[in-house]
One Martini backbone bead per residue (centre of mass of N, CA, C, O) as a GRO file, in nm:
protein
   82
    1MET     BB    1   4.572   8.186  17.061
    2GLY     BB    2   4.807   8.379  16.933
    3ILE     BB    3   5.058   8.595  16.861
    4CYS     BB    4   5.125   8.790  16.581
    5PHE     BB    5   5.300   9.010  16.721
    6PRO     BB    6   5.597   9.103  16.876
    7CYS     BB    7   5.487   9.379  17.011
    8PHE     BB    8   5.265   9.224  17.206
    9ASP     BB    9   5.455   9.046  17.418
   10GLY     BB   10   5.651   9.264  17.572
   11GLY     BB   11   5.902   9.265  17.411
   12ASP     BB   12   6.224   9.388  17.252
   13SER     BB   13   6.259   9.250  16.964
   14TYR     BB   14   6.123   9.468  16.761
   15ASP     BB   15   6.307   9.706  16.932
   16ASP     BB   16   6.620   9.728  16.860
   17ASN     BB   17   6.892   9.917  16.957
   18GLU     BB   18   7.115   9.816  16.766
   19THR     BB   19   6.957   9.881  16.513
   20ARG     BB   20   6.931  10.182  16.558
   21GLU     BB   21   7.232  10.254  16.570
   22SER     BB   22   7.322  10.137  16.298
   23ARG     BB   23   7.124  10.313  16.136
   24ARG     BB   24   7.247  10.594  16.228
   25GLU     BB   25   7.527  10.543  16.121
   26GLN     BB   26   7.441  10.509  15.822
   27MET     BB   27   7.309  10.781  15.789
   28ALA     BB   28   7.552  10.958  15.859
   29ALA     BB   29   7.741  10.856  15.643
   30ALA     BB   30   7.563  10.934  15.404
   31ALA     BB   31   7.554  11.236  15.458
   32MET     BB   32   7.860  11.291  15.442
   33LYS     BB   33   7.887  11.193  15.143
   34ARG     BB   34   7.687  11.394  15.022
   35GLN     BB   35   7.844  11.645  15.111
   36GLU     BB   36   8.113  11.582  14.963
   37ASP     BB   37   7.992  11.562  14.677
   38THR     BB   38   7.885  11.853  14.671
   39THR     BB   39   8.157  12.000  14.721
   40ASN     BB   40   8.307  11.826  14.463
   41ARG     BB   41   8.156  11.933  14.240
   42GLY     BB   42   8.356  11.977  13.942
   43ILE     BB   43   8.620  11.851  14.078
   44LYS     BB   44   8.906  11.676  14.009
   45ASP     BB   45   9.097  11.805  14.260
   46PRO     BB   46   9.047  11.858  14.591
   47ALA     BB   47   9.327  11.870  14.717
   48SER     BB   48   9.439  12.120  14.551
   49VAL     BB   49   9.224  12.318  14.648
   50LYS     BB   50   9.292  12.308  14.947
   51ARG     BB   51   9.584  12.402  14.925
   52LYS     BB   52   9.526  12.675  14.799
   53GLN     BB   53   9.350  12.779  15.032
   54GLU     BB   54   9.568  12.766  15.246
   55ALA     BB   55   9.776  12.949  15.109
   56GLN     BB   56   9.591  13.199  15.101
   57LYS     BB   57   9.546  13.221  15.398
   58ARG     BB   58   9.846  13.255  15.482
   59LEU     BB   59   9.884  13.518  15.323
   60GLU     BB   60   9.667  13.686  15.461
   61GLU     BB   61   9.794  13.656  15.752
   62GLU     BB   62  10.056  13.804  15.685
   63GLU     BB   63   9.945  14.068  15.587
   64ASN     BB   64   9.800  14.137  15.852
   65LYS     BB   65  10.051  14.135  16.027
   66ARG     BB   66  10.205  14.359  15.875
   67ALA     BB   67   9.988  14.577  15.914
   68ARG     BB   68  10.000  14.568  16.235
   69MET     BB   69  10.320  14.637  16.248
   70GLY     BB   70  10.394  14.851  15.991
   71GLY     BB   71  10.482  14.710  15.761
   72GLY     BB   72  10.610  14.649  15.430
   73GLU     BB   73  10.548  14.905  15.177
   74GLY     BB   74  10.597  15.169  15.379
   75GLY     BB   75  10.325  15.272  15.390
   76ASN     BB   76  10.237  15.630  15.452
   77LEU     BB   77  10.531  15.716  15.403
   78ARG     BB   78  10.700  16.021  15.304
   79TRP     BB   79  10.986  16.162  15.101
   80ASN     BB   80  11.086  16.489  15.067
   81VAL     BB   81  11.292  16.663  14.826
   82ASP     BB   82  11.371  17.018  14.763
   0.00000   0.00000   0.00000
């Protein structure tokens, strides 16, 4: 009688490492695609949304920088002439 299953013959033909790696890569790519689809759901132009978010972030950073430097809209100093 012969061996029915390739996993019983002692070889590594049934459990190929290359197949495992390619399967892992495919699964990782599919997970990334699902994540991007979920992030962009309901948005017609995701690139414009990212540009607007980056512009808003730059504006906030500039405002924080001005606040730390003490400049800006005059701060809390007031001048009264009686």
